[in-house]
C-alpha positions as CSV (number, residue, x, y, z in Angstrom):
1,X,-0.2,0.2,0.3
2,X,0.9,3.5,-0.5
3,X,2.5,5.5,2.5
4,X,-1.1,7.7,2.8
5,X,-3.0,4.6,3.2
6,X,-0.9,2.9,5.6
7,X,-1.0,6.4,7.9
8,X,-4.9,6.2,7.4
9,X,-4.8,2.6,8.8
10,X,-2.8,3.9,11.7
11,X,-5.2,6.3,12.1
12,X,-7.9,3.5,12.3
13,X,-6.1,1.7,14.7
14,X,-5.8,4.3,17.0
15,X,-9.3,4.8,17.2
16,X,-9.6,0.9,18.0
17,X,-7.4,1.5,20.8
18,X,-9.7,4.0,22.4
19,X,-11.5,1.0,23.7
20,X,-8.7,-0.4,25.7
21,X,-8.3,1.9,29.0
22,X,-4.9,1.4,29.4
23,X,-4.3,3.2,26.0
24,X,-6.7,5.8,26.8
25,X,-4.4,6.8,30.2
26,X,-1.6,7.3,27.7
27,X,-3.5,8.4,24.7
28,X,-0.9,10.3,22.9
29,X,1.9,7.7,23.5
30,X,-0.2,4.8,22.0
31,X,-1.4,6.8,19.0
32,X,2.5,7.5,18.3
33,X,3.5,3.9,18.6
34,X,0.5,2.9,16.3
35,X,1.3,5.3,13.6
36,X,5.0,4.6,14.0
37,X,4.2,0.6,13.6
38,X,2.2,1.4,10.5
39,X,4.9,3.0,8.8
40,X,8.0,1.7,10.0
41,X,8.4,-1.4,7.7
42,X,8.6,1.1,4.6
43,X,12.0,2.2,6.1
44,X,13.5,0.9,3.3
45,X,12.3,3.1,1.0
46,X,15.8,5.0,1.8
47,X,17.2,2.7,-0.5
48,X,16.1,4.9,-3.3
49,X,18.8,7.3,-2.5
50,X,21.3,4.9,-3.3
51,X,19.8,3.3,-6.7
52,X,17.0,1.7,-8.2
53,X,18.5,-1.6,-8.4
54,X,19.5,-1.9,-4.6
55,X,15.6,-0.6,-4.0
56,X,14.0,-2.7,-6.4
57,X,16.0,-5.8,-5.0
58,X,15.2,-4.9,-1.5
59,X,12.1,-3.0,-1.0
60,X,9.6,-4.9,1.1
61,X,12.2,-7.8,1.7
62,X,13.7,-8.4,5.0
63,X,12.0,-5.2,6.7
64,X,8.5,-7.0,6.0
65,X,9.9,-10.7,7.0
66,X,8.8,-12.4,10.3
67,X,11.9,-11.4,12.4
68,X,11.4,-7.7,11.8
69,X,7.7,-7.8,12.1
70,X,8.6,-8.9,15.5
71,X,11.6,-6.6,16.2
72,X,10.0,-3.3,15.1
73,X,7.0,-3.6,17.6
74,X,9.9,-4.2,20.4
75,X,12.1,-1.1,19.2
76,X,9.4,1.0,18.9
77,X,7.7,-0.3,22.5
78,X,11.0,0.3,24.3
79,X,11.8,3.5,22.8
80,X,8.4,5.0,24.3
81,X,8.6,3.4,27.6
82,X,12.3,4.9,28.0
83,X,10.0,8.5,28.1
84,X,7.2,7.4,30.3
85,X,7.7,4.3,32.6
86,X,4.1,4.7,33.5
87,X,2.8,3.1,30.4
88,X,1.5,-0.3,30.5
89,X,4.0,-2.0,28.6
90,X,2.2,-5.2,27.5
91,X,-0.8,-3.2,26.1
92,X,1.8,-0.6,24.3
93,X,3.3,-3.7,22.4
94,X,0.2,-5.4,21.7
95,X,-1.4,-2.2,19.9
96,X,2.2,-1.6,17.9
97,X,2.5,-5.4,17.2
98,X,-0.8,-5.2,15.4
99,X,-0.2,-2.0,13.5
100,X,3.2,-3.6,12.2
101,X,1.4,-6.9,11.4
102,X,-1.4,-5.2,9.6
103,X,1.0,-3.1,7.4
104,X,2.9,-6.2,6.3
105,X,-0.4,-8.2,5.8
106,X,-1.9,-5.8,3.5
107,X,1.0,-5.5,1.3
108,X,1.0,-9.1,0.2
109,X,-2.6,-8.2,-1.7
110,X,-0.7,-5.7,-4.1
111,X,1.0,-6.8,-7.2
112,X,4.3,-5.9,-5.8
113,X,3.8,-8.2,-2.7
114,X,6.4,-8.8,0.0
115,X,8.9,-11.4,1.4
116,X,6.8,-11.6,4.5
117,X,8.1,-15.3,5.0
118,X,11.7,-14.5,5.0
119,X,13.8,-16.3,6.7
120,X,11.8,-19.6,5.7
121,X,11.3,-18.4,2.0
122,X,12.5,-15.4,-0.3
123,X,9.5,-15.8,-2.6
124,X,7.5,-13.4,-3.1
125,X,3.7,-13.1,-2.2
126,X,2.0,-11.5,-4.3
127,X,-1.7,-11.9,-4.4
128,X,-2.7,-9.2,-6.7
129,X,-6.1,-8.0,-5.8
130,X,-5.1,-4.6,-4.5
131,X,-3.7,-1.7,-6.2
132,X,-0.8,0.3,-4.5
133,X,-3.3,3.1,-4.1
134,X,-7.1,2.1,-4.0
135,X,-9.2,4.7,-3.6
136,X,-12.0,3.0,-2.1
137,X,-10.0,1.7,1.1
138,X,-8.4,5.1,1.4
139,X,-11.8,6.8,1.3
140,X,-13.6,4.3,3.7
141,X,-10.4,5.0,6.3
142,X,-10.8,8.6,5.6
143,X,-14.6,8.4,6.3
144,X,-13.9,6.7,9.3
145,X,-11.8,9.6,10.7
146,X,-14.3,12.0,9.4
147,X,-17.0,10.4,11.8
148,X,-14.8,10.1,14.7
149,X,-14.1,13.8,14.2
150,X,-17.6,14.9,14.1
151,X,-18.3,12.8,17.6
152,X,-18.8,9.4,16.6
153,X,-17.5,6.3,18.7
154,X,-14.1,5.6,17.1
155,X,-13.9,1.9,18.0
156,X,-17.3,0.9,16.9
157,X,-16.7,3.1,13.7
158,X,-13.6,1.3,12.5
159,X,-14.5,-2.0,13.6
160,X,-17.6,-1.6,11.0
161,X,-15.2,-0.4,8.2
162,X,-12.9,-3.1,8.8
163,X,-15.4,-5.7,8.5
164,X,-16.0,-3.6,5.2
165,X,-12.7,-3.9,4.2
166,X,-12.6,-7.7,4.6
167,X,-15.9,-8.1,2.6
168,X,-14.2,-6.1,-0.1
169,X,-11.0,-8.2,-0.2
170,X,-12.7,-11.2,-0.6
171,X,-14.8,-9.5,-3.6
172,X,-11.9,-8.4,-5.2
173,X,-10.5,-11.8,-4.9
174,X,-13.6,-13.6,-6.7
175,X,-13.7,-11.1,-9.2
176,X,-9.7,-11.8,-10.2
177,X,-10.3,-15.4,-10.0
178,X,-13.1,-15.0,-12.6
179,X,-11.3,-12.8,-14.8
180,X,-8.5,-15.3,-14.8
181,X,-10.5,-18.1,-15.7
182,X,-12.2,-16.0,-18.7
183,X,-8.8,-14.8,-20.0
184,X,-7.5,-18.3,-20.1
185,X,-10.9,-19.9,-22.0
186,X,-9.9,-17.3,-24.5
187,X,-6.3,-18.9,-24.9
188,X,-6.0,-22.6,-23.6
189,X,-8.3,-23.8,-26.3
190,X,-5.2,-23.3,-28.8
191,X,-2.2,-23.0,-27.0
192,X,-0.5,-24.4,-23.8
193,X,-0.8,-21.9,-20.8
194,X,2.3,-21.3,-18.8
195,X,1.6,-18.3,-17.0
196,X,-1.3,-16.0,-16.1
197,X,-1.2,-12.6,-14.1
198,X,-4.4,-10.5,-13.4
199,X,-3.5,-7.5,-11.6
200,X,-5.5,-4.4,-10.4
201,X,-5.8,-1.1,-11.3
202,X,-6.8,2.1,-9.4
203,X,-10.3,1.5,-10.9
204,X,-12.5,-1.2,-9.4
205,X,-13.6,-2.7,-12.9
206,X,-10.2,-2.5,-14.8
207,X,-7.8,-5.0,-14.5
208,X,-4.4,-5.8,-16.2
209,X,-4.3,-9.0,-17.6
210,X,-1.6,-11.0,-19.1
211,X,-0.9,-14.8,-20.1
212,X,2.4,-16.2,-21.5
213,X,1.8,-19.5,-23.7
214,X,4.7,-21.7,-25.4
215,X,4.3,-19.6,-28.5
216,X,3.0,-16.0,-27.2
217,X,2.7,-13.2,-24.7
218,X,-0.6,-11.9,-24.7
219,X,-1.2,-8.6,-23.0
220,X,-4.6,-6.6,-22.3
221,X,-7.2,-5.4,-19.8
222,X,-10.2,-6.5,-18.7
223,X,-13.3,-4.1,-18.1
224,X,-15.6,-5.9,-15.7
225,X,-15.2,-9.5,-16.6
226,X,-14.7,-8.7,-20.3
227,X,-11.1,-9.3,-21.5
228,X,-9.5,-7.8,-24.2
229,X,-6.1,-8.3,-25.6
230,X,-4.4,-5.5,-27.2
231,X,-0.6,-7.0,-27.4
232,X,0.5,-10.0,-28.7
233,X,4.4,-11.2,-28.8
234,X,5.9,-13.9,-30.0
235,X,8.3,-16.1,-27.5
236,X,11.7,-15.8,-27.9
237,X,14.3,-17.8,-25.7
238,X,16.4,-15.7,-23.2
239,X,18.9,-13.4,-25.2
240,X,22.3,-16.2,-26.4
241,X,25.0,-16.6,-24.1
242,X,27.4,-14.8,-26.0
243,X,25.5,-11.6,-25.4
244,X,25.0,-12.5,-21.8
245,X,28.4,-13.3,-20.6
246,X,28.8,-10.5,-19.0
247,X,25.4,-8.6,-18.9
248,X,24.2,-11.5,-16.6
249,X,26.0,-10.1,-13.6
250,X,24.6,-6.4,-14.1
251,X,22.9,-5.6,-10.7
252,X,20.1,-3.6,-12.7
253,X,19.7,-6.7,-14.7
254,X,19.4,-8.8,-11.7
255,X,17.1,-6.3,-9.9
256,X,14.6,-6.6,-12.8
257,X,14.7,-10.2,-13.1
258,X,14.2,-10.7,-9.5
259,X,11.0,-8.3,-9.5
260,X,9.6,-9.3,-13.1
261,X,8.0,-12.5,-13.6
262,X,6.6,-11.9,-17.3
263,X,8.7,-9.9,-19.5
264,X,10.2,-9.7,-23.2
265,X,13.3,-8.5,-24.8
266,X,14.6,-6.5,-27.7
267,X,18.6,-6.2,-28.9
268,X,18.8,-3.3,-31.3
269,X,22.1,-2.0,-32.9
270,X,23.7,1.1,-31.8
271,X,26.8,3.1,-32.7
272,X,28.2,2.2,-29.3
273,X,27.6,-1.4,-29.9
274,X,24.1,-2.6,-28.9
275,X,21.2,-1.8,-26.5
276,X,19.4,-4.8,-24.8
277,X,15.9,-3.8,-23.3
278,X,13.7,-6.0,-21.2
279,X,10.6,-4.8,-21.0
280,X,8.0,-5.9,-18.1
281,X,4.6,-7.0,-19.5
282,X,2.3,-6.4,-16.6
283,X,2.6,-2.7,-16.6
284,X,0.9,-1.2,-19.8
285,X,-0.8,1.8,-19.7
286,X,-2.0,4.3,-22.3
287,X,0.1,2.2,-24.9
288,X,3.6,2.3,-22.8
289,X,4.9,-0.3,-20.8
290,X,6.7,1.7,-17.9
291,X,8.8,-0.8,-16.1
292,X,12.2,-1.4,-18.3
293,X,15.7,-2.5,-17.8
294,X,18.2,-1.1,-20.3
295,X,21.9,-2.3,-20.9
296,X,24.3,-0.4,-23.1
297,X,26.4,-3.0,-24.4
298,X,29.7,-2.3,-26.5
299,X,31.1,-4.3,-29.3
300,X,32.3,-6.9,-27.0
301,X,29.1,-7.2,-24.9
302,X,30.3,-5.6,-21.9
303,X,28.1,-3.1,-20.1
304,X,28.8,0.2,-20.5
305,X,25.7,1.6,-18.8
306,X,22.6,0.4,-17.4
307,X,19.4,1.6,-15.9
308,X,16.3,0.1,-14.1
309,X,13.2,1.6,-13.2
310,X,9.5,3.0,-14.0
311,X,9.4,5.6,-16.9
312,X,6.5,6.6,-18.7
313,X,7.5,8.0,-22.1
314,X,10.6,7.1,-24.5
315,X,11.5,10.9,-23.8
316,X,11.7,10.6,-20.1
317,X,13.6,7.1,-20.4
318,X,16.4,8.6,-22.3
319,X,16.7,11.7,-20.1
320,X,17.1,9.1,-17.0
321,X,19.7,7.2,-19.0
322,X,21.6,10.3,-19.4
323,X,21.3,11.7,-15.7
324,X,22.0,7.8,-14.6
325,X,25.0,7.5,-16.9
326,X,26.6,11.2,-15.7
327,X,26.2,9.9,-12.2
328,X,27.8,6.7,-12.6
329,X,30.9,8.4,-14.3
330,X,31.1,11.2,-11.3
331,X,31.0,8.0,-9.0
332,X,33.9,6.2,-11.0
333,X,35.5,9.5,-11.0
């Protein structure tokens, strides 16, 4: 989820906490704890300051793992307890633990997902039924805050909202599965389906749809339960070893492949050598695929420059490549 929605969930938990006498006695501390708990797993966002490859590889990784889901509440609780020994330590920890757990739990329903089962598994859990920002979820939480501000009982208000959200998640899951079955029926009668994704957008009835078969990649959208494929690409084997012998160890390429589950690639000759471009097929919007990895290779296929990240036009991509190359040259100097 996005930062604003996590913050709104923290406010909702603060509303639920009003029912607890121990929380009511030291309410500002409890509010601080649950709001901090609802945000702290995303502390790894600072990795963006280093580069996109590090951020993409590690975001929602270890900070959302089982050990850190337990460590974060302890750190917040002990820090706040240090400033006020009168607070009920057990209750403060319990509410903070709930806030951290809820953050990690709701993130698994996004397309991005989390490595929530680390250290037992490094697999990404990506249920993919909720967009990173879901206007319905955010509006419901914001509505609850407004009711609270108008004098409504915060506990009962947010209990009702959480029940509605549970039903909303169930509906989204059923809708996703319905679209998946309909999309497979369009293709499976003539080709062997190897991979299917149905990912949400910010619009309730609009989903991104992709199917990978042994012959083609089909990319499109669904509106309601009607699926339309707009792009079809012939499946190509991974670039040959003579091209990838050096490129396979590039951190931007590794980051891209760790994140992308369905992609295509192109190799274009350039004056400096060639450009290898990997294109994530899950992120089609307005005719443009926004998540890519670009590797500039010299005539001996050594990587001279690379980039991975989200870009929303070819012009912006070239601008990012130029700035990234300048940054790399400065670092090398």
